[in-house]
C-alpha positions, 0 to 999 in steps of 0.5 A: 229577907235575903234580898234586903240583907244583900243591900248591906256591906259586910266585912270579916273582922281580922288584921285585914277587913275582908268583904264577905256576905251574910251567908258566909257569916251565918254558916261560919260564925265569924265576927263581922262588921255590917253596914246597913241602912235604916230600911234593912237594919231590922232584917239584918239584926233578925238574921244575926239573931240580935234580939234588941228591943230598939226603935232605930230612927236615925232622924231622932239622933241628937247626940253621941251616946252609948246605952246598954241593952240586954243582949247588946250595946247601942250607940249613936254618933252625931258627927259634924260635917267639916265643910259645914259645922253648923249644918246637917250632920252625919247620923249613925247608929251602932249595935255591938254584940259579942260577935258583931258590929252593925253600923246603921247609916243612910249615907255612905259615910260609914262605908267611906270610913271603912274604906279609908281604914282598909287603905291606911291601916295595917291592923284594920280590925283584928278585934271589935275593940280595934275596929271601933278604935279605928272607926272613931279615930278615922272620923276624927283624923282631919279635925286637928288640921281643921282646928289649926285653920281656925287658929290661923283665922283668929290670928289673922283677925287679931293682926287686923285689929292691931292694925285698926282694921275692923270692917266686918269683924263681928260677922266673921267672928260670930260664926267661928265662935258658934262652930267652936262651941258646936265642936267642943260639945261634940268632942265632949260627948265623944270622949264620954262615949269612949270612956263608957266603952273603956269602963266595960260595965257589961263585960262586952269587951276583952279587958286587955283590949280596953286600952284602945277606948282609952286612947280614943277618949284621950284623942277626943279629950285633946281635941276638946281642950284645943277647942276650948283654948280656941274659944278663949282665944276668940274671946281675947280677939273679941276683947281686943276688937271691943277695945279698938271700937272703944278707943275709936269712940273715945277719939270721936268724943274727944274731937267733938269735945274739942270742937264744942270747946272752941266754938262755945265762946263764939256762940256766946259772942254771937248770942250776945250781939244777936240780941240787938239792944239799943245801948249795946257797944259797937252795935252799928259798926262793930262787925269787923271788931266781933270777927277779930275778937272771935279769931283771937279767942279761937287762936288762944284756945288752940294755943292752950290745947296745944300746950296741954297736948290735947291737940 
């Protein structure tokens, strides 16, 4: 059991997150953050005397949520990868007790987040509440820049539509809309999760520390509002593109209508003379006259269209 536990990473909670080991945690009773993979998480929970009736399966995580157990809080995170929003996601389970936070992660994502907290933050985790706030905010830290990129792309597409450029528009806009929908759902779940932590129904957290969860919920809520705005903007750009397509189709139909109108009298003349009746005037020598009449008809129609500003 000791060998499996040593495969995890353990940090003592404090103003600075200090790496330690399981033996020190058990002997001193200090509060700690433990990062373990799915294979060893059960043995870690047993060593910490966390008797949670949990079936932990990271592959089954479908969204961000928080639920109460008799002796702990159990949460799951489903975090989109910024390089591929619609692709695979980071899946993390979290067990929170009065003294410990156990992060269960088969990738190195949680470890990288903790290292970033240790490098960037002056107050890294004096309390469990402060650490959870830092942890949540850290994996949201680059999202605002990402949403800014989406906005610039949409503005560029809007400018292209304004210039009449529509090549490949749908193939570029559709993935953006799907990604924004995915992000909006993710931020909504994360906001609800932070609000549940702030409500503190089971009294796992100190009342004066709940402000951190409120701040995290506000951060997720602002990102969700920003994403909703971008979805509305994407719809406006799509409407502008549809208006361009409709205008192009109307122009094509107008051109075909003009052409049809010009050649309809000529069709009537050629159809009439094509009947070849014996008593038809100019049957034997009327070919030049028919050409002349056709030209006159076309010129008259063109003059009429020009006067009415159809051409």
